[in-house]
C-alpha positions in Angstrom: -44.6 18.9 30.4 -44.2 16.6 33.0 -41.4 13.6 32.1 -41.3 11.5 34.6 -38.2 8.6 34.5 -39.5 6.7 31.4 -36.5 4.0 31.0 -37.2 1.8 28.8 -34.7 -1.6 29.6 -35.1 -5.4 29.7 -36.9 -6.4 32.7 -35.4 -8.9 34.8 -37.9 -11.6 33.9 -36.8 -11.4 30.5 -32.8 -11.3 31.3 -33.4 -14.7 33.4 -35.2 -16.2 30.1 -32.4 -14.7 27.9 -29.3 -16.5 30.3 -31.5 -19.8 30.1 -31.9 -19.8 26.4 -28.2 -18.7 26.9 -27.4 -21.8 28.9 -29.5 -24.3 27.4 -27.5 -23.7 23.8 -24.1 -24.3 25.3 -25.0 -27.5 27.3 -26.6 -28.5 23.5 -23.7 -27.7 21.8 -21.1 -29.2 24.4 -23.1 -32.6 24.7 -22.8 -33.0 21.1 -19.0 -32.6 20.9 -18.3 -35.1 24.1 -21.2 -37.5 21.8 -18.7 -37.5 18.7 -15.6 -37.7 20.5 -16.9 -40.5 22.7 -18.4 -42.4 19.0 -14.9 -41.8 17.7 -12.9 -43.2 20.2 -15.7 -46.4 21.1 -14.7 -50.0 21.2 -16.0 -53.0 21.7 -16.0 -53.8 25.3 -16.5 -58.0 25.2 -13.9 -60.0 23.6 -15.2 -61.5 21.0 -13.0 -64.4 20.4 -13.4 -65.0 16.5 -10.5 -67.1 15.2 -10.4 -69.7 12.4 -11.3 -73.8 12.6 -8.4 -75.4 12.5 -8.8 -79.1 11.2 -6.1 -81.5 11.0 -3.7 -78.4 12.1 -4.6 -76.7 9.0 -6.1 -73.6 9.3 -9.8 -73.3 7.1 -9.6 -70.6 4.8 -8.5 -71.1 0.8 -9.1 -69.5 -2.3 -10.5 -72.1 -5.1 -9.8 -70.7 -8.7 -11.7 -73.1 -10.6 -15.0 -71.5 -8.6 -13.5 -67.9 -8.0 -14.1 -68.2 -4.5 -12.6 -67.8 -1.1 -14.0 -70.5 1.2 -13.6 -70.7 4.9 -15.0 -71.5 8.2 -15.0 -69.6 11.5 -15.3 -70.2 14.5 -17.0 -68.1 17.5 -15.6 -67.7 21.0 -17.7 -68.1 23.9 -18.4 -65.0 25.1 -20.9 -62.6 22.8 -23.6 -64.3 20.1 -22.0 -62.6 16.4 -24.8 -60.9 13.9 -22.5 -60.6 11.1 -19.4 -60.4 9.0 -17.5 -57.4 7.1 -15.6 -59.1 5.0 -12.3 -57.7 2.9 -10.8 -59.5 0.1 -7.4 -57.1 -0.9 -5.2 -58.2 -3.8 -2.9 -56.3 -5.9 -5.2 -54.7 -8.0 -8.4 -53.7 -6.2 -10.0 -54.3 -2.9 -13.7 -56.2 -2.6 -15.7 -55.3 0.9 -18.8 -57.8 1.9 -21.3 -57.1 4.4 -21.9 -60.6 5.4 -25.2 -60.6 7.5 -26.5 -64.0 7.2 -22.7 -65.0 8.9 -25.1 -65.3 12.5 -22.8 -67.3 14.8 -24.4 -68.6 18.7 -22.0 -68.7 21.7 -19.0 -71.6 21.1 -20.4 -71.9 17.2 -19.1 -71.7 13.8 -20.2 -70.1 10.4 -18.8 -71.8 7.0 -19.0 -69.7 3.9 -17.8 -68.6 1.1 -17.0 -65.2 -0.8 -17.1 -64.0 -4.3 -13.1 -63.2 -5.5 -12.1 -62.8 -9.1 -8.1 -63.1 -9.2 -8.2 -62.0 -12.7 -9.9 -58.8 -12.1 -8.7 -58.3 -8.3 -5.2 -59.3 -8.7 -3.0 -61.9 -6.2 -5.0 -62.4 -3.3 -2.7 -60.0 -0.6 -4.8 -59.8 2.4 -8.1 -61.4 4.3 -10.1 -58.7 6.7 -12.7 -60.5 8.7 -14.6 -58.0 11.2 -17.4 -59.4 13.5 -20.6 -57.8 13.6 -21.9 -57.8 17.5 -25.0 -56.3 18.9 -24.7 -54.3 22.2 -27.1 -52.7 23.7 -29.8 -52.7 20.8 -27.3 -51.7 18.7 -25.0 -52.9 16.2 -21.6 -52.6 16.8 -18.3 -53.5 14.0 -15.5 -54.7 16.4 -12.6 -53.5 13.8 -10.2 -54.1 16.9 -10.9 -57.6 17.1 -10.7 -58.7 13.2 -9.2 -61.6 12.0 -6.2 -60.3 9.4 -5.1 -63.3 7.4 -1.9 -63.2 5.0 -0.5 -66.0 2.9 -3.8 -67.7 1.5 -3.0 -71.2 0.7 -5.3 -72.4 -2.4 -8.2 -74.8 -2.2 
């Protein structure tokens, strides 16, 4: 029997397909890690300019013990519309968070709102944090670095 050199192995075409598949897989993994890192470090690229309205020299934020509500009036800056707010009320017993999707403000617009807060359940009001929500490139962004942080809340 004449056995000619019948080596079995991987053809150059198979090697090329394997290398391309490996490169695509590595690229996919690297891109996912890069996207996750960019998302973790994302900040609002525009200054919102959100602030409390001031009337008669007094900030328009107070706690009404009778109605168990926090009343506030905000002013938006001139750079971008605000499409909502995240309102955090921190008491010495409990913290409450509210997503105020109806709190839309045009550029240089105002919003007057009320948020329920029961001091007998949540404790004495320690801090309020109001964070603007804006739409950038068709995606909602919560601008935590531009939140209003308020303490020493007066009663209405």
